[in-house]
N, C-alpha and C positions, 0 to 999 in steps of 0.2 A: 177310347181306343178298343178295337176289336181284339179279343184275346186270341192269340195264335194257337191253332190246333196242333197237337203233336203229330209227327209223321214217322212212318215206319217204312224201312227198306227190307224187303224180302227177296233174297235171291233164289233163283230156280223156282219161280212162283206161277208159272203158266198152268201147271197141272198138280194134281195129287196134294201131298202135304203142303207145298208151297202156296198153292191156290187156296186150300182151306184156311191157312194162316192169314193170308190176305183178307179173306172175307170175314174172319172172326175179328181181326183188328178193325176193319171198316165198320162192322156192326158196333164195336166198342167206341167208335168216335175217332179213330185215327185216319189221317190221310195216308196214302200208301203208294209206294214205288214198287212196280211189278217188274221183274227181271227174267229174261230168258236168253239163251244163246242162239237159237235158230227158229223156234216155232212161234213166229209172230202172231199167228191166229189165235193160239191158245192164250197168249199174254193179253191180247186185246179183249178176249172174251172174259177173262178174269177182271180186267180193268172195268169192263162195262158192268159186270156184276157188283163190283165195289162201288161204282158210281151210283148204282140203283140203291145202295144202302147209305148213300149220303156222303161218300168220301170223294175227295179230290184224288184222282188216280193217275199216275205218270207211268207210262211204259218205257223202259230203257233196255234195248237189246244189246247185251254185252257179254262176251266170254270172260267170266270172272277168273279164269286161269291165265289170262293175258294181262300183265301188269298195267300196261298202258290203258287198255280198255277198262279195266277195274278202276284204276284212279279216275279215269274220265267219267265214269258212271257215278262215283261217289261225289265228284265235283258238281255234276249236273243235278243230282238229287238234292244235295245241300243247298245249291243255288236256288232251285225251284221252290222248295219248301222253307228256306230259311234255316235249315238245320235238319239232321235226322236224330230223332229221339230214341228210336227202337231199331235195332239192327238184328235181323234174323238171317243167319248164314246157313241157308238150307241147300244150296247148290252142291252137288257132289257127283263124282263118277266112281264106279266100283268095278273095273275090269278084273278079269281073272287070268292069272298067269303063273305058271310054275316059277319058283323063285329064280332058277337059273336061266329062264327065258326072259326075265325083266330087263329091258334095255334102259340105259341112262335116260333116254328121251321119255319113255313110258313112266319111269319112276318120278322124274321131275314134273311131268304133266299131272299125275295124280296128286302130288304135294301141292302144286300150284293151285289146282281147283279146290281140293279138299281142306287144305290148311293155310296156304299163303294168302289166299283171297280173304279168309276171315281176319288175318293179321292186317292186311292192307286196308280193309274197310273199316275195321275197328280204329286203326290209326287215323283215318280220315274223319270219322264220325265223333271220336272221343273229345276233341278240343271244345266242340259245341256243347256236348253233354256236360262237360266240366263247367263251362261258362254258365249254363242254366241250372246246374246243381241237380240234375236228374237224367237218368238214361237207363236203357235196358239193352243187354246184348244176349242173344241166345244162339248158341252153336249146336251142331248136330254131330253125333258120334255113331249112330247105328249101334250095333252090337260089337262092331270091330274094335272099339276103343278098349273093351274089356276082354274080349276072347279072341285068341288067335284063330285064323281060318286058312285052311289049306288053299293055296292059290291066291291069297290076297294079302301078302306081306306089305306091299305098298300101301294098300288101303288101311291096313291096321296101324301102320306107322303114322299115316296122315291123321287118323282119327285120335291116336294117342297124343299126337302133337296139339290137336285142337283142345283136348282135355286139359293139357298142361297150360295152354294159353288161357283157357277159361279160369283155372285156379289162380293163375298169376294176375289176370285182370281183376278178378274178384277181390284179391288182397289189396292191389294198388289203388283201385278206383271205388271200392266199396265206401271208403270214408268221404267220398265226394258225391254220394247219392246215386251211384251207378252200380247196377248189379249185372253180373255175368254168370250164366248157367249154361249147361250143355244137356241135350236130350239124347238118350240112347234108346232108340226105338226098335222093337221087334219087327216081325213080318207084317207089313201094312198093305191092304189091298188098294189097287189103284190102276190107272191107265198107264202101263209101262211100255215104252216104245221098244225096249230091248226084249225080244221073245225069251231069251235065255234067262233074264232076270225075272220076268213074269212067271215062268215055269219054276224057277228056284223058289220064289215066294209062295206059290200055290203049293208046292211040295212040303212047305214047312207047316201047313195048317195042321196036319195030323200030330205035330209035336207041341202044339200050343195047348196048355192045360185048360184054357177056357173054351177050347173047341172051335175057335174061329180066328180069322185074321183080324188085326186092328183096322180102324178106319182113319183116314186123314183128319177127320173132324175130332177124333179123340186126341190126337197129338196137338191139334190146334187149340183145343180147349185147355190143355195144360200150358201152352205158350201164352194164351190169353191171360191166365192167372199170373204167370212169371212176369209179364210186362205191365201188369196193373199196379196201382199204388199198394194194394193189398198184398202183392207178392214181393214187397220191398225187403222182407227179412230172409228170403231165399237167395243165397249168393254163393258163387263158387262151387256149386253142386252138380253132380251128374245124376240125372233123374232117369230111371229105367221105366220104360212103358212097353211091355212085351207080353202081356197075358200070362206071365209066369213061365215063359220059355226058359229064361235064365234067372235064377234066384240065388 
């Protein structure tokens, strides 16, 4: 009987950190699910690059902030690969609003994309991980989970929630061979479609003690370790990768 290859689902993986994670996992022998909400061309390009590394790559276009679409993506990914062994909850939105200008709709949208999607996808993937006695979940916090930022109360709440989810899952599922960790990354260079976000990240370079922005590959390298067998003793932790910006 042919041994089943482990499969990873990476949300928000057409570009930047998500793409780098997909390629790092493909290089390490995982099959991969690439997800995006609108940019199909970038997702297809990431899938082609993963296939060139020997992975079976499946593209699923879905808005993770939509419950129905999120649940459908999980079902399709699990059905295609016979289970998801690694879940990387990378997709996020970071709008800026004065607190008094945040509407109910905006608040709920930020929490749906940044926090509730991680809950829904973990809920879908964990039964199979438990059955197989092995699994890895990595969530993303940015620096918003630790530090409050003017104009981003909704983002900070969503990332604090993801941190809480990470700790709870680490406690509950660690005994079953499943680790859950969360990455708090600093300013990372990349292809940002939002000009304001690109300008904001570039402006932070001067405040990074190592004198440069981070790269998506540096984040992906940490994730490759966390999801490896060698990373099995790292569980329930928040890992800061920010060049010393926040210490």
